[in-house]
C-alpha positions in Angstrom: -10.1 -12.6 25.1 -13.5 -14.3 24.8 -16.3 -12.2 26.3 -18.1 -14.2 28.9 -20.8 -12.0 30.2 -22.5 -9.2 28.7 -23.9 -6.3 31.1 -26.6 -3.6 30.0 -27.2 -0.2 31.4 -30.5 1.4 30.4 -31.5 5.1 30.3 -35.1 6.1 29.9 -36.1 9.7 29.2 -39.7 11.1 29.6 -39.9 14.0 27.3 -42.6 16.8 27.2 -44.2 18.2 23.9 -40.9 20.1 23.0 -38.6 17.1 23.8 -37.4 18.6 26.9 -36.7 15.9 29.6 -39.3 15.9 32.4 -37.9 12.4 33.9 -34.7 10.2 33.9 -34.7 6.8 35.0 -31.8 4.2 34.8 -31.2 0.7 35.2 -28.1 -1.5 35.7 -29.1 -5.1 36.2 -25.6 -6.1 37.5 -25.7 -3.5 39.9 -29.2 -4.2 41.1 -30.7 -1.1 40.0 -33.9 -1.0 38.4 -35.7 2.2 37.1 -33.9 4.5 39.5 -34.8 8.2 39.2 -32.2 10.7 38.1 -32.3 14.5 37.6 -29.4 14.8 35.4 -26.6 12.7 33.4 -23.6 13.1 31.5 -22.5 10.4 29.2 -19.6 10.5 27.4 -18.4 7.8 24.7 -15.1 7.5 23.0 -15.2 6.9 19.3 -11.8 5.7 18.6 -12.3 5.3 14.8 -13.1 9.1 14.5 -10.9 10.2 17.6 -14.0 11.9 18.8 -16.2 11.9 21.9 -19.9 11.5 21.8 -21.9 13.1 24.6 -25.4 12.9 26.1 -25.8 15.7 28.5 -29.5 15.7 29.9 -31.3 17.2 33.2 -34.9 17.6 33.9 -36.6 20.8 34.4 -36.9 20.1 38.0 -32.9 19.8 38.4 -32.3 22.9 40.8 -29.1 25.0 39.9 -27.7 24.3 43.3 -27.8 20.5 42.9 -26.4 21.1 39.3 -23.4 23.0 40.8 -22.6 20.1 43.3 -23.2 17.5 40.5 -20.8 19.1 38.5 -18.2 19.3 41.3 -18.6 15.6 42.0 -18.3 14.8 38.6 -15.1 16.8 38.0 -13.6 15.3 41.1 -14.4 11.7 39.8 -12.8 12.6 36.5 -9.6 13.3 38.2 -9.8 10.1 40.2 -10.5 8.2 36.9 -7.8 10.1 34.9 -5.2 9.0 37.6 -6.4 5.6 37.7 -6.3 5.3 33.8 -2.9 7.2 33.2 -1.0 7.1 36.4 -0.2 10.8 36.1 -0.4 12.0 39.7 0.9 15.4 38.7 -1.9 16.3 36.3 -4.6 14.5 38.5 -3.3 16.7 41.4 -3.9 19.9 39.1 -7.2 18.8 38.1 -8.1 18.5 41.9 -6.8 21.7 42.6 -9.3 23.1 39.8 -12.1 21.2 41.7 -11.1 22.8 45.1 -11.1 26.2 43.2 -14.5 25.5 41.5 -15.9 24.4 45.1 -14.8 27.5 46.7 -16.0 29.9 43.9 -19.3 28.3 43.7 -19.7 28.3 47.6 -20.0 24.4 47.9 -17.0 24.0 50.3 
């Protein structure tokens, strides 16, 4: 299939003198997003040739722990939804969601 359009997502990371993130901004022109501030991001990229996942996990010094806890919960729920969509494995997706509910309960966010 021929590529008809290319889209670009950009991430800008402002670092301090120790290369610790102080600010994160992201843009997605197709989504109408330009330099939107973020306090954390998790990015995973699958390398099929090496059968390995490359990860970029960043958060700013200003990311509060309570927001990080909620960020992880929402990310885990999203992963369960994406897993079900990608594999049609309803049973494992439900198991993943059960863990998300357990996580939320133990972390005091639900």
